[in-house]
C-alpha positions in Angstrom: -5.3 21.1 20.1 -3.2 17.2 19.8 0.1 18.1 18.9 0.9 18.5 15.2 2.4 14.8 13.8 2.8 16.0 9.9 2.5 19.7 8.6 3.4 19.7 5.1 3.5 23.0 3.7 3.0 24.6 -0.3 4.8 21.1 -1.6 5.3 20.9 -5.0 7.0 17.9 -6.9 7.1 17.7 -10.8 7.7 14.7 -13.4 9.9 16.0 -16.2 8.9 13.8 -19.6 9.2 13.8 -23.3 5.8 15.7 -23.4 6.5 18.5 -21.0 7.0 19.4 -17.3 3.8 17.7 -15.0 3.0 18.9 -11.9 1.8 16.3 -10.2 1.6 17.9 -6.7 1.3 22.0 -7.0 1.2 23.7 -3.6 -0.5 21.1 -1.3 -0.2 22.3 2.1 -2.3 20.8 4.9 -1.4 19.2 8.7 -2.2 16.1 9.9 -2.6 16.0 14.4 -1.8 13.1 16.8 -4.7 10.8 16.7 -6.4 11.7 14.3 -7.7 10.6 10.8 -7.4 12.3 7.8 -8.8 11.6 4.4 -7.7 12.4 1.0 -9.8 11.9 -1.6 -10.1 12.4 -5.2 -9.8 10.9 -8.9 -7.0 8.7 -9.9 -4.2 11.3 -11.2 -4.6 14.0 -9.1 -1.6 13.9 -6.8 -2.5 12.4 -3.9 -0.2 8.7 -3.9 2.7 11.1 -5.2 2.1 13.5 -2.2 2.4 10.5 0.1 5.6 9.5 -1.7 6.8 12.4 -1.4 6.7 12.6 2.5 8.9 9.1 2.1 11.1 10.8 0.2 10.2 7.9 -3.0 9.8 10.0 -5.6 11.9 8.0 -8.4 14.4 10.3 -9.8 14.4 10.9 -13.4 11.9 11.7 -13.9 10.1 12.7 -10.5 11.5 15.4 -8.1 10.4 17.5 -5.4 11.2 21.1 -6.2 10.0 22.9 -3.3 8.2 22.8 0.5 8.5 21.2 3.3 7.7 18.2 4.8 7.6 19.0 8.7 7.7 15.9 10.8 7.4 16.4 14.5 9.0 19.4 13.6 12.3 18.3 11.3 11.8 18.9 7.4 11.9 15.6 6.2 13.2 17.1 2.7 16.7 18.5 4.2 18.0 15.3 6.3 20.1 13.1 4.4 19.1 9.5 3.0 20.6 7.9 6.3 18.4 9.8 8.4 15.0 9.4 5.9 15.9 5.0 6.7 16.0 5.7 10.5 12.1 7.9 9.9 10.6 5.0 6.7 9.0 2.3 9.0 10.0 3.2 12.4 8.6 6.6 12.7 6.3 7.1 9.6 5.3 3.5 7.6 2.9 3.3 4.4 0.8 1.0 3.0 0.8 0.9 -0.4 -1.9 0.3 -3.0 -1.2 -3.5 -3.8 -0.5 -5.8 -1.4 0.9 -8.9 -3.3 3.2 -6.7 -5.4 4.3 -4.7 -1.8 5.1 -8.4 -0.1 8.3 -10.3 -1.7 7.1 -13.7 -2.8 9.9 -15.5 -2.5 10.0 -14.5 1.5 7.8 -15.8 4.7 5.5 -13.3 6.1 7.8 -13.5 9.5 10.8 -13.0 7.8 9.3 -10.1 6.2 7.7 -8.7 9.5 11.1 -9.2 11.3 13.7 -7.6 9.1 12.0 -4.7 9.9 11.7 -5.6 13.6 15.4 -5.8 13.1 16.3 -3.1 11.1 14.1 -0.8 13.4 13.4 -2.0 17.2 17.1 -4.4 16.8 15.0 -7.5 17.5 16.8 -10.1 16.8 15.5 -14.3 16.7 12.9 -15.4 18.9 12.3 -11.9 20.7 11.8 -10.8 16.4 8.9 -13.5 16.0 7.3 -12.9 19.0 6.5 -9.5 18.4 5.8 -10.8 14.9 3.3 -12.9 16.2 1.8 -10.4 18.3 1.4 -8.0 15.4 -0.8 -10.7 13.4 -2.9 -11.4 16.5 -3.4 -7.5 16.6 -5.1 -7.6 12.6 -6.7 -10.4 13.7 -5.0 -13.1 11.6 -5.4 -16.4 13.2 -2.9 -18.9 13.8 -0.3 -16.7 14.2 2.7 -18.7 14.8 1.6 -21.6 11.6 1.1 -18.5 9.6 4.3 -16.8 9.9 6.1 -19.6 7.9 4.2 -19.3 4.9 4.5 -17.3 1.7 2.3 -14.4 0.3 0.8 -16.3 -2.0 -0.6 -18.6 0.3 -2.7 -15.5 2.0 -6.3 -14.2 0.5 -6.1 -10.4 -0.7 -7.5 -9.5 2.6 -5.3 -11.1 4.7 -2.4 -10.1 2.4 -3.7 -6.6 3.9 -3.9 -7.0 7.5 -0.2 -8.0 6.8 1.1 -5.4 5.4 -0.6 -3.3 8.0 0.8 -5.3 10.9 4.2 -4.8 9.1 3.4 -0.8 9.1 2.9 -1.0 12.5 5.4 -3.2 13.7 7.8 -0.5 15.0 4.6 1.8 16.7 4.7 4.6 13.7 3.6 8.0 15.4 2.2 8.3 11.9 0.7 5.8 9.3 -0.1 6.3 5.8 -2.9 3.7 3.9 -2.8 4.5 -0.2 -5.7 2.8 -1.3 -5.7 0.6 1.4 -9.1 -1.5 0.5 -8.5 -1.6 -3.6 -9.1 -4.8 -5.0 -11.5 -6.0 -2.1 -14.7 -7.1 -1.7 -16.9 -4.6 0.2 -17.1 -7.3 3.2 -13.3 -7.0 4.1 -13.1 -2.8 2.7 -15.1 -2.6 5.9 -13.2 -5.2 8.2 -9.6 -3.3 7.0 -11.0 0.2 7.6 -12.7 -1.1 11.2 -8.8 -2.4 11.9 -7.6 0.3 11.3 -9.6 2.8 13.4 -9.1 0.2 16.1 -5.6 0.5 15.8 -6.0 4.4 15.5 -7.7 4.3 19.0 -5.4 1.8 20.8 -2.3 2.7 19.6 -3.3 6.7 19.2 -1.3 6.5 15.6 -2.3 9.3 13.4 -3.3 7.9 9.8 -3.6 9.4 6.2 -6.3 7.3 4.1 -5.9 8.0 0.7 -8.5 6.6 -1.7 -10.7 7.8 -4.7 -14.1 7.3 -2.9 -15.8 9.7 -0.4 -17.7 6.8 0.6 -14.9 4.6 2.3 -13.8 7.8 4.3 -17.3 8.9 6.0 -17.1 6.7 8.6 -13.4 6.7 9.8 -12.3 10.1 8.6 -11.9 13.0 11.4 -11.0 15.1 8.4 -11.3 15.8 4.3 -8.7 17.1 2.0 -9.9 16.8 -1.2 -7.2 16.8 -4.0 -7.9 17.9 -7.9 -4.9 18.6 -10.6 -2.4 18.1 -8.2 -3.8 20.7 -5.8 -5.8 20.6 -2.4 -9.5 22.6 -3.2 -11.7 21.5 -0.2 -10.6 20.4 3.1 -12.8 20.9 6.3 -13.9 18.4 9.0 -15.6 15.6 7.5 -19.0 15.9 9.1 -19.0 19.7 7.4 -17.7 18.2 4.4 -20.1 15.7 3.7 -23.3 18.0 5.3 -22.4 21.3 3.1 -19.6 20.3 0.3 -19.1 23.8 -1.1 -17.4 22.7 -4.2 -18.5 21.5 -7.1 -16.5 18.9 -7.8 -16.9 17.5 -4.2 -20.4 17.8 -4.5 -19.8 15.7 -7.8 -17.9 12.9 -6.0 -20.5 12.8 -3.0 -23.3 12.6 -6.1 -21.6 9.5 -7.6 -21.5 7.6 -4.6 -24.6 4.9 -4.1 -27.0 5.8 -0.7 -28.9 2.9 1.0 -31.0 5.8 2.0 -32.4 6.6 -1.3 -35.0 5.1 -3.4 -33.4 2.6 -5.9 -35.0 4.2 -8.7 -32.2 6.8 -8.1 -29.9 7.3 -11.0 -26.2 8.3 -9.7 -25.0 11.4 -11.3 -21.7 10.9 -12.8 -18.9 14.3 -13.2 -18.8 14.5 -16.6 -15.9 15.1 -18.6 -12.0 14.0 -18.3 -9.5 14.9 -15.5 -6.9 18.3 -17.4 -3.7 17.0 -19.0 -0.7 18.2 -16.1 1.2 19.0 -18.7 -0.8 21.4 -20.2 -3.6 23.1 -17.5 -6.0 25.2 -18.6 -5.6 28.8 -17.2 -7.8 29.1 -14.3 -9.6 27.0 -12.7 -8.4 23.4 -13.7 -11.8 22.1 -13.0 -14.0 24.6 -15.4 -14.6 22.6 -18.4 -16.6 20.1 -15.9 -18.1 22.5 -13.6 -21.9 23.6 -13.5 -21.1 26.8 -12.0 -18.4 27.9 -14.3 -18.4 32.1 -14.5 -16.0 33.7 -16.8 -13.5 34.6 -14.0 -13.3 30.6 -13.5 -11.1 30.6 -17.2 -8.9 33.7 -16.5 -7.8 33.2 -12.3 -7.2 30.8 -10.0 -9.3 31.1 -7.1 -8.1 31.3 -4.1 -8.4 28.8 -0.8 -10.4 30.2 1.4 -12.6 30.2 4.4 -16.3 29.0 3.5 -18.6 31.9 4.5 -19.4 31.9 8.1 -16.9 28.9 8.8 -14.1 28.7 11.1 -12.5 25.8 9.4 -13.5 25.1 6.2 -11.9 26.1 3.4 -12.5 25.7 -0.5 -10.6 26.9 -4.0 -13.6 28.0 -5.3 -15.1 31.4 -7.2 -18.8 30.6 -7.1 -20.5 31.2 -3.6 -22.3 27.5 -2.9 -23.1 28.4 0.5 -27.0 28.8 -0.1 -27.2 26.6 -2.9 -28.7 23.1 -1.8 -26.0 20.1 -1.6 -26.0 17.3 -4.1 -27.2 14.4 -2.6 -26.5 16.0 1.0 
C-alpha cells in the first residue's frame, strides 16, 4: 500500500445564514495515497468543493466555519496549524486548481509574473532562474512558444490554455497533492479530454496524488483509481473506480450513471434523469436525504440515516443505503 498523503476524518463544515445553519460538509472521511487519483463526484451543492476548500483552510468567515474533524496531511493535522504554516502548505505542498481559470488568474499581471510569484514565495527562485522554471512548466503542460507567452496576459489565452496555465502554476512547486476542482468546466469535449490526459500524464511522471472534483461520473471514468460519491454533505458510496462503475450499490450513484450518455448503447436509448431536487441543507429531512428521490425507499429510510457499511461480499466498497442492491441489475452498467 502506498503512503497516505491525505487522510480526512469526520470533517464538518457549516455556514451560518439568516435562514439557518447549512451543514455543507457533514462528517466526510476519506484518504488519498501517493500517486493515486481520487474522483469526488456529485450534483452541485453536495459539498465537493467545500470539502476541498476546508482542506486548504480557505473557508471564508463569516459565514463559514470548520466545526470538527481532522485533515491529516503527511501525518500533520492542518486544522491545528497556524496560518503562517498554512501559507507554506498552500501552493507548495498542496496545490489547487479552481473552477474558473479566468477569474482565478489576475487579469493585470502577465502569465509569467503569476507563475514566478509562486516560485519566489515557496522556492526562493529569483530573476532568470524563476523565469526558466516558469518556461519549463509551460512546456510541461503543452503550451507552445513558452518564452513568448510568459509575457502575455490571461485574456490572450483560450479557455483550455488558461486551464493549462493554472495546472502549470499548481505544479510549479512540485506539490505532493493536487486538488482539481471542476478542471474541465466550460471547456468543449475535445479540450476536456486533453486536460484530463495531461493530468494523468503528470500523475504518472511526477507521481503526484490528485483529487478530481466533478459533477460528472463520465469525466473520471478513465482516470480515477478511487471514487467517492457525495450527496447532501456526506459520502454515500465509495470504492475502486472499476467496482463503482461495474456494480454501483447506491440508488443515487445509479442515477448519476444513468444520466451519462453512452456510446455502446443504441442512439434511441433515452437518458434517465434523477427526478426531484437536491435537499435543502438548512432543513434536511429525517433519515436518508435521498429518500424523496429514491425508487428503493423503505419506511426506515424516513426515520434513520443508514450507516456507511461494506457492500456484501466486498472488502473495500462501501455504501450508505438501507436497500440491498447487490443482486439488483445495475442501472446502465
